[in-house]
SEROPA-188737 format. One record per residue (C-alpha): residue in three letters; residue number from 1; y, z, x. Coordinates in nm, 2 decimals, decimal comma, padded with zeros to 4 digits. Example, Ala and Ser with C-alpha at 12.3 -4.5 7.8 and 13.67 -1.06 7.14 Angstrom:
2
+---------+-----+--------+--------+--------+
! residuo ! num !  north !     up !   east !
+---------+-----+--------+--------+--------+
!     ALA !   1 ! -00,45 !  00,78 !  01,23 !
!     SER !   2 ! -00,11 !  00,71 !  01,37 !
+---------+-----+--------+--------+--------+
# end
This chain:
167
+---------+-----+--------+--------+--------+
! residuo ! num !  north !     up !   east !
+---------+-----+--------+--------+--------+
!     MET !   1 !  27,10 !  04,94 !  17,59 !
!     ALA !   2 !  27,05 !  04,61 !  17,41 !
!     PRO !   3 !  26,77 !  04,57 !  17,16 !
!     PRO !   4 !  26,48 !  04,36 !  17,22 !
!     PRO !   5 !  26,46 !  03,99 !  17,18 !
!     SER !   6 !  26,34 !  03,92 !  16,83 !
!     THR !   7 !  26,01 !  03,70 !  16,85 !
!     ALA !   8 !  26,08 !  03,52 !  16,50 !
!     VAL !   9 !  26,21 !  03,15 !  16,53 !
!     SER !  10 !  26,55 !  03,06 !  16,39 !
!     PRO !  11 !  26,54 !  02,98 !  16,03 !
!     VAL !  12 !  26,72 !  02,66 !  16,13 !
!     VAL !  13 !  26,43 !  02,54 !  16,35 !
!     ALA !  14 !  26,18 !  02,62 !  16,06 !
!     LEU !  15 !  26,38 !  02,43 !  15,85 !
!     VAL !  16 !  26,38 !  02,12 !  16,04 !
!     ILE !  17 !  25,98 !  02,15 !  16,11 !
!     ARG !  18 !  25,94 !  02,18 !  15,71 !
!     VAL !  19 !  26,18 !  01,89 !  15,68 !
!     LEU !  20 !  25,98 !  01,67 !  15,91 !
!     THR !  21 !  25,69 !  01,77 !  15,76 !
!     PHE !  22 !  25,81 !  01,64 !  15,44 !
!     ILE !  23 !  25,89 !  01,31 !  15,57 !
!     PHE !  24 !  25,55 !  01,24 !  15,70 !
!     LEU !  25 !  25,39 !  01,38 !  15,39 !
!     LEU !  26 !  25,61 !  01,14 !  15,19 !
!     VAL !  27 !  25,54 !  00,84 !  15,40 !
!     SER !  28 !  25,19 !  00,88 !  15,43 !
!     VAL !  29 !  25,17 !  00,92 !  15,05 !
!     ILE !  30 !  25,35 !  00,59 !  15,00 !
!     VAL !  31 !  25,14 !  00,39 !  15,25 !
!     ILE !  32 !  24,81 !  00,50 !  15,10 !
!     ALA !  33 !  24,91 !  00,46 !  14,75 !
!     THR !  34 !  25,04 !  00,11 !  14,81 !
!     THR !  35 !  24,74 ! -00,01 !  15,00 !
!     THR !  36 !  24,55 ! -00,28 !  14,84 !
!     ALA !  37 !  24,36 ! -00,59 !  14,95 !
!     THR !  38 !  24,19 ! -00,88 !  14,80 !
!     SER !  39 !  23,85 ! -00,96 !  14,96 !
!     SER !  40 !  23,65 ! -01,28 !  14,86 !
!     ALA !  41 !  23,29 ! -01,27 !  14,86 !
!     GLY !  42 !  23,15 ! -01,62 !  14,83 !
!     SER !  43 !  23,37 ! -01,75 !  14,53 !
!     VAL !  44 !  23,42 ! -01,41 !  14,37 !
!     GLU !  45 !  23,74 ! -01,22 !  14,46 !
!     VAL !  46 !  23,75 ! -00,84 !  14,47 !
!     LYS !  47 !  24,05 ! -00,65 !  14,44 !
!     ILE !  48 !  24,01 ! -00,33 !  14,68 !
!     LYS !  49 !  24,25 ! -00,03 !  14,61 !
!     PHE !  50 !  24,28 !  00,31 !  14,78 !
!     ASN !  51 !  24,12 !  00,47 !  14,50 !
!     ASP !  52 !  23,81 !  00,29 !  14,53 !
!     PHE !  53 !  23,68 !  00,54 !  14,81 !
!     TYR !  54 !  23,65 !  00,92 !  14,79 !
!     ALA !  55 !  23,81 !  00,97 !  15,12 !
!     TYR !  56 !  24,14 !  00,77 !  15,04 !
!     ARG !  57 !  24,17 !  00,97 !  14,72 !
!     TYR !  58 !  24,13 !  01,29 !  14,92 !
!     MET !  59 !  24,38 !  01,19 !  15,16 !
!     LEU !  60 !  24,63 !  01,12 !  14,89 !
!     ALA !  61 !  24,55 !  01,44 !  14,71 !
!     ALA !  62 !  24,63 !  01,64 !  15,05 !
!     GLY !  63 !  24,94 !  01,46 !  15,08 !
!     VAL !  64 !  25,07 !  01,52 !  14,73 !
!     ILE !  65 !  24,95 !  01,90 !  14,73 !
!     GLY !  66 !  25,13 !  01,88 !  15,07 !
!     ILE !  67 !  25,43 !  01,77 !  14,95 !
!     GLY !  68 !  25,46 !  02,02 !  14,68 !
!     TYR !  69 !  25,40 !  02,31 !  14,92 !
!     THR !  70 !  25,66 !  02,19 !  15,17 !
!     LEU !  71 !  25,93 !  02,11 !  14,89 !
!     LEU !  72 !  25,87 !  02,49 !  14,75 !
!     GLN !  73 !  25,84 !  02,64 !  15,14 !
!     THR !  74 !  26,16 !  02,42 !  15,20 !
!     ALA !  75 !  26,37 !  02,55 !  14,94 !
!     PHE !  76 !  26,27 !  02,93 !  15,02 !
!     THR !  77 !  26,35 !  02,83 !  15,38 !
!     ILE !  78 !  26,70 !  02,70 !  15,28 !
!     PHE !  79 !  26,77 !  03,03 !  15,09 !
!     TYR !  80 !  26,69 !  03,21 !  15,40 !
!     VAL !  81 !  26,92 !  03,01 !  15,63 !
!     THR !  82 !  27,22 !  03,00 !  15,39 !
!     THR !  83 !  27,20 !  03,37 !  15,30 !
!     GLY !  84 !  27,00 !  03,55 !  15,56 !
!     ASN !  85 !  26,78 !  03,72 !  15,32 !
!     ARG !  86 !  26,40 !  03,63 !  15,29 !
!     LEU !  87 !  26,32 !  03,59 !  14,96 !
!     GLY !  88 !  26,02 !  03,83 !  14,85 !
!     GLY !  89 !  26,05 !  04,03 !  15,18 !
!     ASP !  90 !  25,69 !  04,12 !  15,35 !
!     GLY !  91 !  25,49 !  03,99 !  15,08 !
!     PHE !  92 !  25,65 !  03,67 !  15,09 !
!     ALA !  93 !  25,59 !  03,63 !  15,48 !
!     LEU !  94 !  25,23 !  03,67 !  15,41 !
!     LEU !  95 !  25,21 !  03,42 !  15,14 !
!     ASP !  96 !  25,40 !  03,19 !  15,37 !
!     PHE !  97 !  25,16 !  03,27 !  15,67 !
!     TYR !  98 !  24,85 !  03,18 !  15,47 !
!     GLY !  99 !  24,99 !  02,92 !  15,26 !
!     ASP ! 100 !  25,08 !  02,74 !  15,58 !
!     LYS ! 101 !  24,70 !  02,78 !  15,72 !
!     VAL ! 102 !  24,53 !  02,66 !  15,42 !
!     LEU ! 103 !  24,80 !  02,34 !  15,40 !
!     SER ! 104 !  24,73 !  02,26 !  15,76 !
!     TYR ! 105 !  24,37 !  02,30 !  15,73 !
!     MET ! 106 !  24,39 !  02,06 !  15,42 !
!     LEU ! 107 !  24,61 !  01,80 !  15,59 !
!     ALA ! 108 !  24,39 !  01,78 !  15,91 !
!     THR ! 109 !  24,07 !  01,74 !  15,68 !
!     GLY ! 110 !  24,25 !  01,46 !  15,49 !
!     ALA ! 111 !  24,35 !  01,29 !  15,79 !
!     ALA ! 112 !  24,00 !  01,32 !  15,96 !
!     ALA ! 113 !  23,85 !  01,17 !  15,63 !
!     GLY ! 114 !  24,06 !  00,89 !  15,62 !
!     PHE ! 115 !  24,03 !  00,80 !  15,98 !
!     GLY ! 116 !  23,64 !  00,86 !  15,95 !
!     LEU ! 117 !  23,62 !  00,62 !  15,68 !
!     THR ! 118 !  23,86 !  00,34 !  15,81 !
!     VAL ! 119 !  23,63 !  00,36 !  16,11 !
!     ASP ! 120 !  23,30 !  00,30 !  15,92 !
!     LEU ! 121 !  23,47 !  00,03 !  15,71 !
!     ASN ! 122 !  23,60 ! -00,17 !  15,98 !
!     ARG ! 123 !  23,23 ! -00,17 !  16,14 !
!     GLY ! 124 !  23,09 ! -00,34 !  15,83 !
!     SER ! 125 !  23,39 ! -00,54 !  15,77 !
!     ASP ! 126 !  23,43 ! -00,93 !  15,80 !
!     SER ! 127 !  23,72 ! -01,06 !  15,99 !
!     ASP ! 128 !  23,90 ! -01,13 !  15,67 !
!     SER ! 129 !  24,27 ! -01,09 !  15,75 !
!     ASP ! 130 !  24,34 ! -00,90 !  15,41 !
!     THR ! 131 !  24,07 ! -00,67 !  15,45 !
!     GLU ! 132 !  24,19 ! -00,58 !  15,81 !
!     SER ! 133 !  24,55 ! -00,54 !  15,65 !
!     PHE ! 134 !  24,41 ! -00,30 !  15,43 !
!     LEU ! 135 !  24,23 ! -00,11 !  15,68 !
!     ASN ! 136 !  24,54 ! -00,09 !  15,92 !
!     LYS ! 137 !  24,76 !  00,04 !  15,62 !
!     ALA ! 138 !  24,47 !  00,32 !  15,56 !
!     ASN ! 139 !  24,47 !  00,38 !  15,90 !
!     ALA ! 140 !  24,86 !  00,41 !  15,96 !
!     ALA ! 141 !  24,85 !  00,66 !  15,64 !
!     ALA ! 142 !  24,59 !  00,87 !  15,82 !
!     ALA ! 143 !  24,79 !  00,90 !  16,12 !
!     LEU ! 144 !  25,11 !  01,00 !  15,92 !
!     LEU ! 145 !  24,92 !  01,25 !  15,77 !
!     PHE ! 146 !  24,79 !  01,39 !  16,12 !
!     ILE ! 147 !  25,14 !  01,40 !  16,24 !
!     ALA ! 148 !  25,25 !  01,63 !  15,92 !
!     PHE ! 149 !  24,92 !  01,85 !  16,02 !
!     ILE ! 150 !  25,07 !  01,91 !  16,34 !
!     PHE ! 151 !  25,43 !  02,01 !  16,22 !
!     SER ! 152 !  25,26 !  02,22 !  15,96 !
!     ALA ! 153 !  25,04 !  02,37 !  16,22 !
!     VAL ! 154 !  25,37 !  02,43 !  16,42 !
!     SER ! 155 !  25,53 !  02,56 !  16,09 !
!     SER ! 156 !  25,20 !  02,81 !  16,07 !
!     VAL ! 157 !  25,25 !  02,93 !  16,41 !
!     PHE ! 158 !  25,63 !  02,98 !  16,31 !
!     SER ! 159 !  25,52 !  03,20 !  16,00 !
!     SER ! 160 !  25,29 !  03,39 !  16,20 !
!     LEU ! 161 !  25,56 !  03,49 !  16,45 !
!     SER ! 162 !  25,76 !  03,63 !  16,14 !
!     LEU ! 163 !  25,50 !  03,86 !  15,99 !
!     PRO ! 164 !  25,61 !  04,23 !  15,95 !
!     LYS ! 165 !  25,50 !  04,45 !  16,28 !
!     ARG ! 166 !  25,25 !  04,70 !  16,19 !
!     THR ! 167 !  25,14 !  04,96 !  16,39 !
+---------+-----+--------+--------+--------+
# end
C-alpha cells in the first residue's frame, strides 16, 4: 500500500513565492524611498518627501523589515531545496509559521496605511501635477506592498502545512 500523499508544498514552490515576495518588497521600498515632490504655495516652494508623513515611513519600515525577513527565509528555503533537510527541524517550522504570520500582518497594515494616507491627501490637494505624481508614486508603492502581502500570506499558508503533526 502506498504512503498517503504529503500535504506539504514543494520547497521549490515555496522558494518561488519567497522570491516573488522579495521582488515586490524591493520595488516598493525603492519607489517609496525615491518619492519626492515640489509644491508651491503662492511664492513659496515646498519640497515634499515621503518621510514627511508617518504612514509612508511605516510603509518603508514594513518593507525593509520584510526584505530582511524574506532574505533570511529565502536562504533557509534554498538550503532546504538543495539538501532536502530542514534547518532547525520542528522548532524552525514553528518560527517559520509565526514569522510569516507577523510579516504578512505588518505588510498588510503598511499597505493599508499608505492607501489611506494617499486617499486623504488626494482629497485635500490641489491639482498640481508634481503633487499628483507624488501621490501616484506613493499609491503605486502601497499597491506593490499589498501584492507582497498576498505572496507573504500564501507563504504563511504553505508554512502552516509544513508544521509538524501532533496528536
